[in-house]
C-alpha atoms as one frame of an Amber mdcrd trajectory, in Angstrom:
protein
   0.306   0.083  -0.072   2.542   1.931   0.724   4.368   1.706  -3.105   0.666
   2.978  -4.455   0.346   6.075  -1.782   4.025   7.657  -3.082   2.953   7.008
  -6.671  -0.463   8.885  -5.798   1.756  11.787  -4.170   3.765  11.515  -7.017
   1.309  12.322  -9.651  -0.800  14.901  -7.716   2.431  16.763  -7.411   4.184
  15.851 -11.040   0.550  17.360 -12.407   0.653  20.138  -9.878   4.073  20.427
 -11.480   5.733  21.541  -7.750   8.357  18.679  -7.365  11.129  20.763  -7.015
  14.560  19.271  -8.572  14.961  15.734  -8.188  16.663  16.164  -4.443  14.111
  17.986  -3.643  10.542  15.959  -4.880  12.470  12.369  -2.725  13.020  15.108
  -0.196   9.035  16.221   0.462   7.871  12.063  -0.192  10.995  10.644   2.399
  12.184   8.436   0.191  15.868   8.363  -1.140  16.684  10.473  -4.741  17.684
   6.411  -6.099  14.529   4.944  -4.685  12.736   8.938  -6.313  14.087   6.849
  -9.543  13.307   4.108  -8.964   9.906   5.161  -8.434   9.922   7.887 -12.042
  11.303   4.684 -13.961   7.742   2.156 -12.794   5.696   5.232 -13.956   7.490
   5.533 -16.876   7.790   2.021 -17.848   3.393   2.004 -17.114   2.832   4.858
 -19.414   3.792   7.764 -18.406   5.065  10.227 -20.206   7.641  11.963 -18.276
  10.222  14.767 -18.120  11.869  17.515 -16.532  11.365  20.955 -17.112  13.915
  23.453 -16.582  11.601  26.580 -16.834   9.575  24.772 -14.271  12.482  23.092
 -12.138   9.813  20.209 -11.946   9.270  17.086 -13.118   5.991  17.421 -15.121
   3.508  15.185 -17.635   4.700  16.008 -21.482   0.250  14.746 -22.113  -2.641
  15.362 -19.254  -3.521  12.729 -17.606  -2.705  10.634 -14.024  -2.619   7.834
 -12.568  -5.723   5.663 -11.114  -5.393   2.714  -9.156  -8.628   0.819  -8.562
 -10.591  -2.345  -9.051 -12.816  -3.038 -12.236 -14.674  -5.669 -11.732 -15.577
  -7.222 -15.162 -18.446  -8.006 -16.739 -19.066 -11.145 -17.676 -20.764 -11.676
 -21.551 -23.572 -12.972 -22.131 -21.971 -16.345 -24.743 -19.650 -17.809 -20.982
 -22.898 -18.623 -18.921
């Protein structure tokens, strides 16, 4: 659950373009810089179009979007009955 909580917080800060430098971002999340890069890598593997913007001094998404972690019930098609 901690993993998801951190990703959700990262997502929120990235959307707001208020992460700061990698060192600041890691500190805000109470994780190491190495862990931050690992989390960013996972987010990228899951499709997040991320980059660090020197203009904003923050990580940002190149497209609008966000991470959602939830269970979706799959409805059985009629032919499966």
